[in-house]
DRENFIGU-181663 format. One line per field, with one value per residue (C-alpha): x, y, z; residue number from 1. Coordinates in Angstrom, 2 decimals, always signed. Each point is the difference from the previous one (the first is absolute). Layout:
BEGIN
c1 c(X:...)
c2 c(Y:...)
c3 c(Z:...)
i c(NUM:...)
//
This chain:
BEGIN
c1 c(-136.36:-1.14:+2.41:-1.66:+0.57:+3.61:+0.67:-1.17:+2.22:+0.63:-2.17:+0.64:-3.06:+0.12:-3.41:-1.34:-3.33:-1.64:-2.19:-1.26:+3.22:+2.25:+2.39:+1.84:+3.29:-1.12:-1.06:+3.29:+1.92:-1.43:+0.83:+3.56:+0.38:-1.16:+2.39:+2.98:-0.82:-0.23:+3.24:+2.81:-2.39:-0.34:-3.26:-0.55:-0.60:-1.02:-2.46:-1.09:-3.74:-1.60:-3.48:-2.23:-2.85:-3.31:+1.43:-3.46:+0.22:+3.05:-1.99:-2.07:+3.08:+0.45:+3.72:-0.65:+2.49:-0.96:+1.30:+3.41:-1.04:-0.08:+3.78:+0.58:-2.20:+1.13:+3.27:+1.69:-2.29:+0.38:-2.41:-1.07:+2.19:+3.57:-0.88:-0.54:+2.71:+0.66:+0.61:+1.89:-1.94:+2.41:-0.38:-3.78:-1.87:-3.31:-3.13:-3.32:-2.78:-2.92:-3.19:-3.70:-0.87:+1.43:+2.58:+0.02:+0.80:+3.46:+1.10:-2.16:+1.48:+3.51:-0.62:-2.11:-3.24:-1.09:-3.46:-1.35:-3.72:-1.88:+0.92:-2.65:-0.67:+2.54:+2.72:-0.84:+0.31:+3.40:+1.13:-1.14:+1.95:+3.11:-0.35:-0.12:+3.06:+1.73:+0.89:-1.69:-0.47:-1.23:-2.52:-1.31:-0.86:-1.71:-2.21:-0.97:-0.36:-3.72:-0.72:+1.73:-3.00:-2.68:+2.30:+0.67:-3.69:-0.93:+2.66:-1.30:-3.56:+1.10:+1.85:-3.04:-2.31:+2.10:-0.91:+3.58:+3.30:+0.29:+1.35:+2.61:+2.49:+2.28:-2.79:-0.53:+3.74:+0.28:-2.94:+1.76:+3.26:-1.78:-1.87:+3.24:+1.69:-2.91:-0.10:+3.75:-0.07:-2.92:+1.30:-3.52:-2.59:-1.54:-2.86:-2.92:+1.12:+3.35:-1.71:-2.32:+2.90:+2.06:-2.99:-0.91:+3.63:+0.36:-3.54:-1.29:-0.58:-2.47:-2.99:-2.54:-3.36:-0.41:+3.25:+1.22:+3.30:-0.15:-3.41:+1.37:+2.73:-2.42:-2.23:+2.86:+2.12:-1.01:+0.51:-0.47:-0.34:+2.00:+3.04:+0.24:+2.79:+0.10:+3.08:+1.72:+2.80:-1.15:+2.72:-1.59:-3.60:+0.33:+1.43:-2.62:-2.88:+1.06:-2.26:-1.60:-2.07)
c2 c(-150.42:-1.36:-2.16:+1.26:+3.66:-0.71:-0.83:+3.41:+3.00:+2.58:+3.05:+3.66:+2.23:+3.59:+1.60:+3.12:+1.62:+1.18:+3.07:+2.60:+1.92:-2.84:+0.68:-2.27:+1.02:-1.13:-3.40:-0.43:+1.02:-2.81:-2.52:+1.35:-0.29:-3.62:-0.75:+1.50:-2.03:-3.19:+0.68:-2.22:-2.46:-3.63:+0.26:-3.73:+0.52:+3.67:+2.34:+3.61:+0.63:+3.36:+0.34:+2.79:+0.40:+1.49:+0.07:+0.83:+3.46:+0.81:-0.76:+3.14:+2.18:+2.70:-0.82:-3.48:-1.70:-3.53:+0.45:-0.59:-3.60:-1.04:-0.32:-1.08:-3.06:-1.04:-1.20:+1.97:+3.02:+3.63:+2.80:+3.03:+2.51:+0.37:-1.18:-3.55:-2.53:-3.51:-2.32:-3.26:-3.07:-0.90:+3.48:-0.07:-0.23:-1.61:+2.14:-0.12:+2.53:+0.16:+1.65:+0.09:+0.05:-1.20:+2.10:+0.64:-2.97:+1.33:-0.61:-3.02:-1.89:+0.43:-2.10:-2.67:+1.24:-1.60:+1.00:-0.48:-0.33:+0.92:-2.34:-2.25:-0.32:-2.77:+2.00:+3.03:-2.15:-1.27:+3.57:+1.11:-2.82:+0.94:+3.68:-0.77:-2.21:-3.08:-1.27:-3.25:+1.02:+3.57:+0.56:+3.24:-1.77:-2.78:+2.58:+1.51:-3.29:-0.40:+3.43:-0.49:-1.66:+2.51:+2.90:-1.52:-0.67:+3.54:+1.44:-2.03:+1.12:+3.64:-0.39:-1.65:+2.84:+3.10:+1.72:+1.06:-1.33:+2.17:-2.72:-2.54:-2.57:+2.61:+0.98:-3.62:-0.57:+3.19:-1.12:-3.28:+1.81:+2.43:-2.77:-1.93:+3.06:+0.71:-3.60:-0.07:+3.19:-1.14:-3.59:-1.43:-0.98:+2.90:+1.91:+1.38:+3.64:-0.96:-1.63:+2.96:+2.45:-1.94:-0.43:+3.69:+0.99:-2.23:-0.21:+3.50:+2.97:-1.56:+2.25:-2.64:-0.32:-3.54:-1.36:+0.20:-1.93:-0.06:-1.73:-2.61:-0.88:+0.11:-2.64:-2.47:+0.69:-1.81:+1.14:+3.74:+0.78:+2.87:-1.25:+0.02:+2.45:-0.85:-2.21:+1.82:+2.50:+3.63:+0.63:-2.67:+1.23:+2.10:-3.02:-2.49:+2.44:+2.64:+2.90:-0.56:+3.17)
c3 c(-4.92:-3.38:-2.01:-3.18:+0.89:+0.96:-3.65:-1.21:-0.58:+2.69:-0.72:+0.76:-0.47:-1.26:+0.58:-1.68:+0.89:-3.21:-0.16:-2.45:+0.72:-1.19:-2.89:-2.49:+1.61:+3.47:-1.35:-1.88:+3.13:+2.12:-2.75:-0.21:+3.78:-0.14:-2.88:+1.87:+3.08:-2.05:-1.87:+1.23:+1.63:-1.03:-1.99:+0.25:+3.72:+0.24:-1.71:+0.44:-0.28:-0.73:+1.52:-1.30:+2.48:-1.19:-3.53:-1.35:+1.60:-2.13:-3.15:+0.66:+0.32:-2.68:+0.10:-1.52:+2.36:-1.00:-3.53:+1.58:+0.70:-3.68:-0.54:+3.61:-0.45:-3.49:-1.48:-2.77:-0.08:+0.91:+0.75:-1.95:+1.84:+1.28:+3.52:-1.24:-0.66:-1.25:+2.95:-0.35:+1.04:+2.79:+1.51:+0.14:+3.27:+0.88:+0.15:+1.87:-0.54:+2.44:-1.21:+0.81:-3.70:-3.30:-1.82:-3.72:-2.30:-0.91:+3.59:+0.81:-2.98:+1.38:+3.09:+1.62:+1.54:+3.28:+1.20:+3.49:+0.60:+3.15:+2.89:+1.49:+3.73:+0.54:-1.74:+2.14:+3.12:-1.14:-0.72:+3.46:+1.62:-1.97:+0.86:+3.72:+0.27:-1.41:+3.48:+1.00:+3.65:-0.50:+2.82:-1.51:-3.25:+1.94:+1.73:-3.34:-1.85:+0.63:-1.48:-3.34:-1.67:+1.11:-0.90:-3.43:-0.64:+1.01:-2.30:-2.93:+0.71:+0.00:-3.30:-1.57:+1.06:-0.68:-3.25:-0.69:+1.28:+3.09:+2.32:-1.04:+1.25:+1.52:+2.38:+1.01:+0.51:+2.04:+2.15:+0.82:+0.84:+2.31:+1.83:+0.43:+1.48:+2.37:+1.23:+0.44:+2.07:+2.16:+0.30:-0.28:-2.64:-1.95:+1.60:-1.95:+0.58:-1.51:-2.97:-0.48:+0.20:-2.58:-2.33:+0.10:-0.63:-3.05:-1.38:+0.69:-2.28:-2.42:-0.67:-0.98:+1.71:-1.32:+1.45:+3.60:+0.31:+3.79:-0.11:-2.42:+2.51:+2.94:-1.57:-0.18:+3.10:+3.21:+3.59:-0.34:+3.72:+1.52:+1.94:+3.78:+0.83:+3.71:-0.17:-2.85:+0.75:-0.53:-2.59:-2.22:+0.25:-3.17:-1.85:+1.16:-0.43:-2.58:-0.89:-3.43:-0.08)
i c(1:2:3:4:5:6:7:8:9:10:11:12:13:14:15:16:17:18:19:20:21:22:23:24:25:26:27:28:29:30:31:32:33:34:35:36:37:38:39:40:41:42:43:44:45:46:47:48:49:50:51:52:53:54:55:56:57:58:59:60:61:62:63:64:65:66:67:68:69:70:71:72:73:74:75:76:77:78:79:80:81:82:83:84:85:86:87:88:89:90:91:92:93:94:95:96:97:98:99:100:101:102:103:104:105:106:107:108:109:110:111:112:113:114:115:116:117:118:119:120:121:122:123:124:125:126:127:128:129:130:131:132:133:134:135:136:137:138:139:140:141:142:143:144:145:146:147:148:149:150:151:152:153:154:155:156:157:158:159:160:161:162:163:164:165:166:167:168:169:170:171:172:173:174:175:176:177:178:179:180:181:182:183:184:185:186:187:188:189:190:191:192:193:194:195:196:197:198:199:200:201:202:203:204:205:206:207:208:209:210:211:212:213:214:215:216:217:218:219:220:221:222:223:224:225:226:227:228:229:230:231:232:233:234:235:236:237:238:239:240:241:242:243:244:245)
//
């Protein structure tokens, strides 16, 4: 849709989930797969991109898998063992590493670091809108629209009060997805039992007497009456009023 984006290269992503079990060979393999896929393509219009997700986890691996990145991200260098190789510039592929913490300088200096701070309430609202749908006439999103701000404010309050990072953005995103699904199934605005059920599913499990996530949401969410099930089909009762016990 954007004229600016139309001028960019076509991108094909090759994702790899890092862990403490990752090895140098597995990292090299995903780069080789991306290179083979890019070979023969017009690189002025096409690029392969390797995405290492949770790359920080691999840094704790006893196999030292990230040492394989050094020659893969630099021109004219090779690694310390036979598994490494010199790669011509035209055969190189793009690389993105996603991590919750900084890597060691030897790797950080071989790329451009982009850091993302904690989102504010308005950014959380925009994320919630994007998670629901990009359609202009989405009735489910319209029914949820008035709840995005109180949900975002409650999430920020929880993050500010928790002593350690127990809850995070994934929990907030999952909460929005669950509420969207419940509203879509029930074909009506969210009920408090639905909200309570979704909140307990995504913001439960914290053993902290000083912080009750459900209470933080309760303070900010209006209209918490139980729904009238009289005119609702029996098969939807469990959706409109789910059990949160």
